[in-house]
C-alpha angles and dihedrals in degrees: 000000000000091000091055092051091050091050091049091049091049090050090050092051092049093048091048091050092049093048092047091051091049091049092049090049092050095048099038126109116287119229121208140067122356103215092206095055119036091192091073095058113117 
């Protein structure tokens, strides 16, 4: 039973890490062209 609880906990930690990484990626700064200033396009 202890092995099953440990596996469930590991799965929970991995899913939390993946969702946190996806959230950080979605809300992070965006690189690219600034439409208000053409000098910042790269």
